[in-house]
C-alpha positions as CSV (number, residue, x, y, z in Angstrom):
1,M,4.7,-13.3,-11.0
2,L,5.2,-12.4,-14.7
3,K,5.3,-15.3,-17.4
4,L,5.2,-15.1,-21.0
5,D,3.5,-17.4,-23.0
6,T,1.7,-18.2,-26.3
7,I,-0.7,-20.7,-27.6
8,D,-2.3,-21.8,-31.0
9,Y,-5.4,-20.9,-32.3
10,H,-5.4,-22.6,-36.4
11,G,-1.8,-22.3,-37.1
12,I,-2.1,-18.2,-35.5
13,P,0.2,-18.0,-32.3
14,L,-0.8,-15.7,-29.7
15,H,0.3,-14.2,-27.2
16,L,-0.8,-14.3,-23.0
17,T,1.0,-12.0,-20.5
18,I,0.3,-13.8,-17.4
19,Y,0.4,-13.2,-14.1
20,E,0.4,-15.6,-11.9
21,T,-0.4,-15.8,-8.5
22,G,-0.9,-19.8,-7.6
23,A,-2.8,-22.5,-9.0
24,D,-5.5,-22.8,-6.7
25,A,-6.4,-19.0,-7.2
26,P,-9.3,-18.2,-9.5
27,A,-8.0,-17.2,-13.7
28,L,-9.0,-14.2,-15.3
29,I,-9.0,-13.6,-18.6
30,F,-8.3,-10.2,-19.8
31,I,-9.3,-9.0,-23.4
32,H,-7.8,-5.7,-24.4
33,G,-9.6,-2.9,-25.9
34,M,-10.1,-1.6,-29.6
35,S,-6.5,-1.6,-31.1
36,M,-4.8,-2.3,-28.0
37,H,-2.8,-5.3,-26.4
38,A,-2.8,-6.7,-23.2
39,G,0.6,-5.4,-22.4
40,G,-0.8,-1.7,-22.5
41,Y,-2.2,-2.3,-19.9
42,I,1.4,-2.9,-17.8
43,N,3.0,0.3,-19.2
44,T,0.9,2.4,-21.2
45,I,0.8,5.4,-18.8
46,P,3.8,4.9,-16.1
47,N,2.7,3.2,-12.8
48,A,-0.5,1.9,-14.3
49,N,0.0,-1.8,-14.0
50,F,-3.7,-3.1,-14.3
51,L,-2.6,-7.0,-14.7
52,G,-0.3,-7.1,-12.1
53,A,-2.7,-4.6,-9.5
54,L,-5.2,-7.2,-10.4
55,S,-3.6,-10.0,-9.7
56,E,-2.2,-8.7,-6.3
57,Q,-6.2,-9.4,-5.2
58,G,-5.6,-12.7,-5.4
59,F,-6.2,-14.1,-9.1
60,T,-4.1,-15.7,-11.9
61,V,-4.6,-13.1,-14.2
62,I,-3.9,-13.9,-18.2
63,G,-3.8,-10.7,-20.6
64,L,-4.6,-12.5,-24.2
65,D,-3.6,-10.6,-27.3
66,L,-6.4,-10.7,-30.0
67,Q,-5.0,-12.4,-33.5
68,G,-3.8,-9.5,-35.8
69,H,-2.8,-7.2,-32.8
70,G,-0.1,-6.8,-30.3
71,R,2.8,-10.0,-30.0
72,S,-0.3,-12.3,-31.8
73,G,0.2,-13.4,-35.3
74,G,-1.5,-13.1,-38.2
75,P,-2.5,-10.0,-40.4
76,R,-3.0,-6.7,-38.3
77,G,-6.3,-6.0,-37.5
78,L,-7.9,-8.7,-39.3
79,F,-10.4,-11.2,-37.8
80,T,-13.3,-12.1,-37.5
81,F,-16.2,-12.2,-34.5
82,H,-15.8,-15.5,-34.6
83,D,-11.8,-15.5,-34.3
84,L,-12.0,-13.4,-31.6
85,M,-14.7,-16.0,-30.1
86,G,-12.0,-18.7,-30.5
87,N,-9.2,-17.3,-29.6
88,I,-10.6,-16.4,-26.4
89,S,-12.1,-20.2,-26.1
90,R,-8.4,-21.0,-26.4
91,A,-7.2,-18.8,-23.6
92,V,-10.0,-20.6,-21.6
93,D,-8.4,-23.6,-22.5
94,Y,-5.4,-22.6,-21.2
95,A,-6.6,-21.4,-18.1
96,V,-8.4,-24.9,-17.2
97,S,-5.1,-26.9,-18.1
98,N,-3.0,-25.2,-16.3
99,Y,-4.6,-23.7,-13.3
100,N,-8.4,-24.7,-12.5
101,N,-12.0,-24.5,-13.2
102,R,-12.9,-21.3,-11.8
103,V,-12.3,-19.3,-14.6
104,G,-13.8,-15.5,-14.8
105,I,-12.9,-12.7,-18.0
106,T,-12.7,-9.3,-17.9
107,G,-12.0,-6.6,-20.8
108,S,-12.0,-3.0,-21.2
109,S,-14.1,-1.5,-24.4
110,M,-14.3,-3.5,-27.3
111,G,-12.7,-6.3,-24.8
112,G,-15.9,-5.8,-22.5
113,I,-18.0,-6.1,-25.5
114,L,-16.0,-9.7,-26.1
115,S,-16.1,-10.8,-22.5
116,F,-19.5,-10.6,-22.4
117,Y,-20.4,-12.5,-25.6
118,A,-17.5,-14.9,-24.5
119,A,-19.5,-16.1,-21.9
120,I,-22.5,-16.5,-23.7
121,E,-20.6,-18.8,-25.8
122,D,-18.4,-20.5,-23.7
123,G,-19.9,-22.1,-20.8
124,R,-16.9,-22.6,-19.0
125,I,-16.6,-19.2,-18.0
126,R,-18.4,-18.9,-14.9
127,S,-18.5,-14.8,-14.2
128,V,-17.9,-11.8,-16.2
129,V,-16.7,-8.0,-15.4
130,C,-17.4,-5.7,-18.3
131,H,-15.8,-2.3,-18.7
132,N,-18.2,-1.3,-21.2
133,T,-20.7,-3.7,-23.4
134,V,-22.9,-3.1,-26.5
135,D,-25.3,-5.1,-28.3
136,L,-23.9,-6.2,-31.6
137,R,-27.4,-6.7,-32.8
138,N,-27.6,-3.2,-33.3
139,I,-24.7,-0.7,-32.5
140,Q,-25.9,2.5,-34.4
141,P,-27.1,4.0,-30.6
142,I,-23.5,4.4,-29.9
143,F,-22.7,6.1,-32.7
144,Y,-21.9,9.2,-31.3
145,L,-19.9,11.7,-34.0
146,K,-20.8,13.2,-36.7
147,R,-18.9,11.4,-39.3
148,H,-20.9,8.1,-38.0
149,M,-23.6,9.9,-40.1
150,V,-21.6,9.5,-42.9
151,I,-19.8,6.0,-42.5
152,L,-23.3,4.3,-42.0
153,P,-24.3,4.5,-45.9
154,I,-21.2,3.8,-46.5
155,V,-20.9,0.8,-44.9
156,R,-24.4,-0.3,-45.9
157,L,-23.5,0.1,-49.3
158,L,-19.8,-1.4,-49.3
159,K,-21.2,-4.7,-47.2
160,P,-22.4,-7.1,-50.2
161,F,-18.8,-6.9,-51.4
162,T,-17.0,-7.6,-47.7
163,R,-15.7,-10.6,-49.0
164,F,-13.3,-8.8,-51.6
165,L,-12.5,-6.2,-49.1
166,T,-10.4,-8.1,-46.5
167,W,-7.6,-5.9,-48.0
168,L,-9.0,-2.8,-46.8
169,P,-7.8,-0.5,-43.7
170,I,-10.1,1.4,-42.1
171,P,-8.3,3.7,-39.3
172,I,-9.6,3.5,-35.9
173,I,-9.8,7.2,-35.5
174,A,-12.3,7.2,-37.9
175,Y,-14.6,5.5,-35.1
176,I,-12.8,7.2,-32.3
177,K,-11.9,10.5,-31.2
178,L,-8.2,9.9,-29.5
179,K,-9.3,12.8,-27.0
180,D,-12.4,11.2,-26.3
181,T,-10.6,8.2,-24.7
182,F,-8.6,9.5,-22.0
183,D,-9.7,12.2,-19.2
184,K,-6.0,13.4,-19.4
185,P,-4.4,14.7,-23.0
186,G,-0.9,14.2,-22.1
187,N,-1.3,10.4,-21.7
188,I,-2.5,10.1,-25.5
189,R,1.1,10.1,-25.8
190,F,1.4,6.8,-24.9
191,I,-0.9,5.7,-27.2
192,I,1.2,7.2,-30.0
193,K,4.6,5.6,-29.1
194,D,2.9,2.1,-28.7
195,H,4.5,0.2,-32.1
196,L,2.5,-2.8,-31.1
197,I,-1.0,0.0,-31.2
198,T,-3.1,-1.9,-34.3
199,R,-3.8,1.4,-35.5
200,T,-6.3,0.4,-38.5
201,Y,-9.0,-2.7,-38.8
202,R,-9.7,-4.3,-42.1
203,F,-13.0,-3.4,-44.0
204,S,-14.3,-7.4,-43.2
205,S,-13.3,-6.8,-39.7
206,W,-15.6,-4.0,-39.1
207,I,-18.1,-5.6,-40.4
208,S,-17.9,-9.6,-39.1
209,V,-17.9,-7.3,-35.4
210,F,-20.3,-4.4,-35.6
211,F,-22.6,-5.1,-38.6
212,N,-22.9,-8.6,-38.7
213,P,-26.1,-9.1,-36.4
214,I,-27.5,-12.6,-38.0
215,D,-24.3,-14.1,-36.0
216,K,-24.7,-12.8,-32.9
217,P,-27.0,-13.9,-29.9
218,A,-29.2,-12.1,-27.8
219,I,-27.8,-10.5,-25.1
220,E,-30.8,-11.4,-23.2
221,D,-29.4,-15.0,-23.7
222,A,-27.1,-14.0,-21.3
223,Q,-26.9,-16.2,-17.6
224,T,-23.6,-15.8,-16.6
225,P,-23.0,-13.3,-13.6
226,V,-22.1,-10.2,-15.1
227,R,-21.2,-7.0,-13.6
228,I,-20.7,-3.9,-16.0
229,I,-18.5,-0.9,-15.1
230,E,-18.9,2.5,-16.5
231,G,-17.3,5.9,-16.1
232,E,-20.3,8.5,-15.4
233,K,-18.6,10.8,-18.1
234,D,-17.8,8.4,-20.9
235,K,-18.1,9.6,-24.4
236,I,-17.8,6.7,-26.4
237,F,-20.4,4.6,-24.4
238,S,-22.8,6.7,-22.3
239,A,-24.5,5.4,-19.1
240,G,-27.2,6.4,-20.5
241,Y,-27.0,3.4,-23.0
242,I,-25.2,1.0,-20.5
243,R,-28.5,1.4,-17.9
244,G,-30.8,0.4,-21.0
245,F,-28.2,-2.6,-21.9
246,Y,-27.9,-3.2,-18.1
247,G,-31.8,-3.3,-17.9
248,R,-32.8,-5.6,-20.7
249,L,-30.1,-8.5,-18.7
250,R,-31.8,-11.4,-17.1
251,C,-29.2,-13.2,-15.7
252,P,-27.5,-12.4,-12.3
253,K,-26.2,-8.9,-13.0
254,D,-24.7,-5.5,-11.0
255,L,-23.9,-1.7,-12.5
256,V,-21.3,0.4,-11.1
257,I,-21.4,3.7,-12.7
258,I,-18.3,5.7,-11.8
259,P,-19.2,9.4,-10.8
260,G,-16.3,11.6,-13.1
261,A,-14.9,9.0,-14.8
262,G,-14.3,9.1,-18.9
263,H,-13.5,6.0,-20.6
264,M,-10.3,4.7,-19.8
265,L,-11.4,3.3,-16.1
266,L,-8.8,0.6,-16.0
267,I,-5.6,2.8,-16.9
268,E,-6.4,6.1,-15.3
269,H,-8.8,5.2,-12.1
270,M,-7.1,1.7,-11.3
271,N,-7.4,2.6,-7.6
272,I,-11.2,2.5,-8.4
273,A,-11.5,-0.5,-10.9
274,V,-9.4,-2.9,-9.6
275,P,-11.4,-3.1,-6.1
276,L,-14.7,-3.9,-7.8
277,I,-13.7,-5.9,-10.3
278,A,-12.1,-7.9,-7.7
279,E,-15.1,-7.9,-5.7
280,W,-17.2,-9.6,-8.0
281,F,-14.9,-12.1,-8.8
282,K,-14.6,-13.0,-5.4
283,Q,-18.4,-13.0,-4.9
284,T,-18.7,-15.4,-8.0
285,L,-16.1,-17.6,-8.4
């Protein structure tokens, strides 16, 4: 059953898209990717309702719109890493209060990264499935475009002035090419037409999440069981990088590289991704 609800984070309303299965079913919190929102995984591409399909596997799925995204409040694209961790913690509060303490978390792209770190920060999260993840203490290895080599020196130059640059919008496409996201270029039009997409992040948001290593735990600190799923042909997070990340983990872990798949696994390859995610949570929750 589809349900919409709102929770509060320091006065900012956070929108939840929920597919309820039952009070005894494990509760999975879903974190969307960069610029996206939970509702985008219901109808971004016709007949690709990822949240609904995952719920049909026997879970209550709670899709969170992070602050500054989608239907949640807050200035568009303005947040800190600790804000996003706090957003997720409030979603965990909601899951525990309304359902039970069998709580897992899963996310795609940036949402996969945040899911991984949230499980380190919040001990109530019992299991994780990350579609992509990265070591936020050093993101340079995932830079893959020529323009990244131009952006990095500028970021270093302006970083001391971050607190004065919360107003400065940086387009998402400065980091990602849209054509690198979908296997089928025609699907890009659904992103372009979605008025809830956050198209820019503030300079301070980029710095806080991706260029401030000192406030991030080491990935080796992770103890929660984690499965990482990755497309073999993902242009944004290479399979080679993900294998290296996985090799450093000391927690119970599993890695699945999906042959022939690109970046948008949860939407374009839902028939593969959903069973892999469900299988892990059935084993660990």
